[in-house]
Structures are given as structure tokens and as C-alpha cells.
C-alpha positions, 0 to 999 in steps of 0.5 A: 619564561612568562606564560602568554596571557589569555582570556581563559580565567574570564571564560571560565568564570563566565561559564561557571556563573552561568552553571550556577545561575542555571542550577539556582533556577532549577531549584526554584519555581517562578513563584518561588523566586518572586516570593522569596528574597533569598533566591532573587539575591542568590541569582542577582549576585551571580548575574553581577559576578557574571557581568563584572567578568565580561566587563573584564572582557572588554578591556582585557580579551587577548583571545579575541573571545568577544570578536569570535563568538559575536552571537553571545550577548556580551553587552546585554550581560554587561548592561544587566549587571550595570543595572542590578549593581547601580539601580538595585531598587529598579530591578524587576523580579519578573525581568531577571526571571525572563532573563534567566529563563530565556536569555541565558539557555541561548548562551548555553546553546552557543557554547555547545558550538564552541566546546572545543575552544572552551575546553582549551580555554578551561585547561589553560585557565586551570594552568595559570599561576596565581590566578583564582579559579572558581571551584567546580560546581557539583549538582 
């Protein structure tokens, strides 16, 4: 018996990348972020991975997550990933700091409203055989 296809693995990855970005941001100041490549690179990598998972939802979203949560800036998350991946040298670190400080917290506020759906999605994703789910993030 095959399990019903679900958007849950993508959603789990998206949430975990947001958590990592938030943790990395909390561990650095704006001054350090702008001065140290390692902080910028770590956060930008998570933004890339976040955007990649969002791009997968554009083509594979059987649970209609994007349609059901229109306040989440799906297109913006995908666009910043494309810009950072394909035009890396045009990425402004001030813009990235602004994005992670102002835009991602809005996503977290929206996620409060969808906590029941998210809990179910996480539970489903952890039960999908053969799917690689990121390990829990420990603070």
C-alpha cells in the first residue's frame, strides 16, 4: 500500500531552514554579519536551501499549502534564492540582513496561525519512508 503524496517534507524543510536562519541571526550582530563572511555565507546558504524547497512547492504541492497560506511570501522566498544563487556578487549584505530581520519574522507570525496544520505536516513527513528530513535544530 503506497502512502498518499504530501507537501509535508517540503514544509518541514522550509520551517527548519527558517529556524536555522533565525538562530544564526540571533547569534550575530548586524555589525558582525556585515563584517564577517562566515556569518553572511551561513545565512545565505540557508536562504538558498529555503528558496529551493519553496521552488519545489511551485511544482509539487499536493496539499495546496501555497494556496491555503497566501500571506506567506512564497514568490519572494523563491526570488531571493534565485538572486543569491545566480547573481551572488550582486547580493547586498544590508539587504540580506533586512530580509532576515524583517521578512522572516513575518513568516513565523503566520506559522502561529497554521500550527495545527504544521504539526500534522511534521508528523506526516517524519513517517514518509525514504525521505530525508533534517535533524531537529538544537539551540
